[in-house]
N, C-alpha and C positions, 0 to 999 in steps of 0.2 A: 596724476599721482598725489600732487599737493592738495587737491580738493578733497580726496578721500581721507587724508590725514588731519584736515583742519578740524572737523567736528570732534573726533576722539581727543585731540589735543586740548580743545576748548573745554569739553566736559570734564576730563581728568584734571585739568588745571583749576577749574572752578571748585570741584569737590575737594581737592587737596588744599586749596586756599582757605575754604570754609572750615574744614577740619583743623588746620593749623591755627586759624584765627580763634576758634573756640578754645583750643588748648591754651593759647597765649592769654585769652581773657580770663579763663577759669583759674589757671595756675598763678598768673602774675609773674613779676620778675623774680620772686623767690621760689618759683616752681612748686607752690603749695596752695591748696584750696582749704579754707576754713569755713565751717558751718556751726552755728550755735551762738550763744548758749540755748540749749533745749531743756525744758523742764521734764523731769521723770517723776511721775506720780506714784510713789510707793512709800510705805512705812516699814518695809522689811529690813533685815539686817544685811542683805547682799543683792546685788544686781550683777548677773553674769551672762555671757553670750553662750548659746547652745553650740554643740559640736558642728563644725562646717560653716558657721555664720561668717567667721573671719577667715576668708580664703584668698585674699589678695597678696600673693607671694611677692616679696621684694619691695612692697609698697612702704614708704616711710609714713608713719602715723604718729600723731600727737593726740593725747587724750587728757583733757583738763576737767576735773570734777570739783564742784563747789557745793558747800552746805552752809547753813546758817552759822554765824560766828560762834567760836568756842566749841564746836562739835568736831571731834576727831574723825578723820576719814582716811581710807586707804584705797589706792588704785594700783593694779598689777596686771602684767601680761604673763601667762604661763601655759605650759602644755595642757591641752584640753583634758587629758586623763587625770592629771594632778588636780586641776581646778574642780572638775566634776566630783572627784572623790572627796575633796576638802569640804564642799558645800552640800553634799548629798543629803544630810539630815537637817539642814537649816532652811527656814522659811526664806524664800527668795523670789525675785522677779527675773524670769529668764527671757532673754531676747532670742526669739526663734527666726527672725528674718531682718536683714539690714541691707539697704541699698543707698548708695551715695546719691545726692549729698546727705540726705537724712530722711529715710523712710524705714520705719521699724515696726515689727510686730512682736508682741510680748505675751506671756502667760504667767499666772501666779502659781507658785508651787508651795504647798503646805509643808511645814516642818517646825523645828525648834526655833524659838525667837532669838537665840544667840548662837554665835559661831562656836565651833569646838575648841578653838584656841586662837591666840593672837596671830594675825597674818604676818606680822613683821618678824615673827620668829621662824618662819619657813625659809628654806634656802633654795627652793627650786624655781623661784620666780625668774623669768627672763628679764623683765624690767619692773620696777616697783617704786612707789613713793607714798609717803604718809604725812599728814599735816593737820593743823587746826584750821577749819573753815575751807580747806581745799588742798588738792594734790594733783600732780601731773606727771605723765611719762611721755617719752619720745623714743621710738624704736623702729627698726626695720623688720617687717614681718618675715619670719624664717620659713623654710620649706615644710616644716612639720605643722600639724594641726594645733592651733593655739586658741585660747579664750581670754577675754578681757573680764576682769572682776573688779567691781566697786563694792567695798566692804566697810561696814561701820565698826569702829574700834570701841571696845568696852561695852557699856550697857546702853549706848545710844542707838538710834536707828537712822535711816536715810531719808527721812521726810524733808521736803524742801530741796532735793537734789537737783542740780543742773549740770548738763554735760556739754562741753564744747569739743568738737572733733575736727581735726585737720589732717589732711593727707596730701601727699605729693610724690612726684617722680623725679629722681635726680637728673638734672639737665632737661627737664620737661619744657621749660620756657624756651630754651635754645632750639629743641626739636620742633616745637610749634612754630617758632619764627622761621626756621629753615623750610618747613612745609609751606608756609605762606609764600616765601620767596620763589620756591620751586614751582608752586602752583601759578603764581603771577607770570613766571617765565613761560610756562606752557600755554597760558592764555594768550600771551603776546605772540608766541609762535603760531598759534591757531589763527589769530587775526591776520598776521602777515600772509599765511598760506591762503586764507579766504580772499584777501585783497589781490594777491598775485593771480589767483584763479579768475577773479572778476575782470582783471585787466588784460588777461591773455587774449590775443586775437583769435577769433573763431576761424577755423579752417573749413572750407567747403570743398568736398571731393569732386573732381570732375567726373562726368559720366564715364563709366567703365574703368575708372582708376581705383587704386586701392585706397583704404580709409585714411592713410597717413599722408597722402599726397595733396598738395594745395592745387586749387583750380588755377589753370593758366588762362589769362584773359586773351581773347581773340581780338585781333585788330584787323578790320576790313580795309582793303586797299583797292581803290577804283583805278582801272587801267583803261585809257582811251585808245581805241584802235580805229584807224582809217583803212577802208577797203577801196582799192583803186578799181579802174575798169576791167583789169585783168583778174580780179578776185584776190589779189595779194594784200595781206594785212600789214599795216605799218602802225607802230605804236607812236603816239603823239602825246604832248603834255596837256595838262588841263588848260593852260592859258591859250594854247593853239586851238584847243576844242572850243573855248569860249568865243575866240575871234571868228572861228568858222561858223558858229551858231549865229553870230550877229549877221554874217553874210547870207546865211540861209534865210534869216528873217527878212533881209532886204530883198532877196530873190523872190520870196513868196509874195511880198508886197508888189513887186514888178510883174508878177504873173509867170515867173520862171520855175521850172521843175526839173532842170537838168544838172543841179549842183550836187556833186558827190557828197556823201555823209560819212560820219565816223561812228563807230560803235564803242560804247563805254562798257567794258567788261569788268564785272566784279566777281567776288568770291562765289555768289550764287548763280553765275553763268547767265544772268540776265543782261540784256543789251539795251542801250539808249542811243538813239541816233543823234549824232553830232556832225555839223558841217566841218570840213577840213579844207586846207588850202590846196590849190592845184599842184600837180606834181612838179611844175616848173618853179614853184615857190613864189611866183608873182601874184599880186593881187588882181583878180579879174575886175575890171572897171564895172560899176553898176550900170544896168541898162537904163537908157533914157526913160523918163517917166512917160507913160502913154498920154496921148492928147485927150482932152476932155471928150467923153462919149456924147454922141448926138442920138436922138431917138431913132434915126434911120441908118446910122453907120455902125459897122462892127469895130471893136477895139483892135488896134494894131497888133500884129503878131510879135511876139518877144524876139529879140535879137539872140541868135544862137551864140553860145559861148564855146570858143575853141580852146581845148587844153593844150598847153605848151609842155613838151617833154624834152628834157636834156639828156643826151646820150654821149657817152665816152667810148671811142673806138680805140682799142689797144693795138699793139703792133702786129697782132695776129688777125686783125680785122674783126674781132669779137666786140659787139656792142654791150655796154654796161650803162644802165640807167643811174643817173646821179641826181642828187637833190640840189635845190637852189643854194643851200649853205656850203656845199662842196664845190661850187663853180669857181671859187677864187683859186683853187688848185689846178684848174685846167684852162686851156685856150678855147674860147668860144668861136665856132665857125657856123655861119649860116649856110644851109644846103642850097638855097636859091642863089647866093652869091657865087658858090662853086660852079653852078651850072652856067 
């Protein structure tokens, strides 16, 4: 589950951090972006924005216009219908397209060289300012359609005009900073999920088991079994089997083949012959080494080994075979002495 969420968290976190950082860099601590001054090449009496160009509702804008010294200039923000009606017969430069930070398209409109009346005398402006050499306004764009108008006052024109434009969003710097922090948090969560997935131990399903179960390690155990002359199996330890193997090796060197063997039984049911001790628990003395063979004489026959069996007779006269380790609990009686 963590591995599937890691990549989405990383991608969303990176995108959110980049977008927030861009907002922080563009707006700055005052949550405003300023571009300009930009030269506007015109000698007309008016520069206005066409209907629909100013469409950023709720955006805080600042417009600063400057002309050569001692030339009066006016800048105002008004309803588009009022502005268009006011300059409809005047020669003007109309801004038909505007994109932030500053990409504009304009067109020249023919008309009278002067305005129909002084702009400062009108009362329908939303924001207005006039001055010698420059003027500026600051306003929040309303929901209605509005236009910006830069107008020459009196008999002057707008040659040498420059415009500086600033816009911003209230609390934009804080929003951008918050987006950066949230994005960084998502990136950190994604890194942690990736690391936990990489460190998680792989699970291997055992044959025939469901996918969620872990494989159970099988441990093989070897069991040593001694089969006596009656075909009865007796379990013996590994140390006893090793001792009996040494006896078997001794017997083979002496030419004997009558020593009983033990079987080592494992999980695969395979058997390995191992020598065992006699049922009596006593060590059978090794046979004497054969005399050196001569070219004309046969090697001496091996000495037969007689197994000693210890038997316990209970009060009902039933015989029970006992091992050499259990002799300490019983009284030993020799049958020949009784006879």
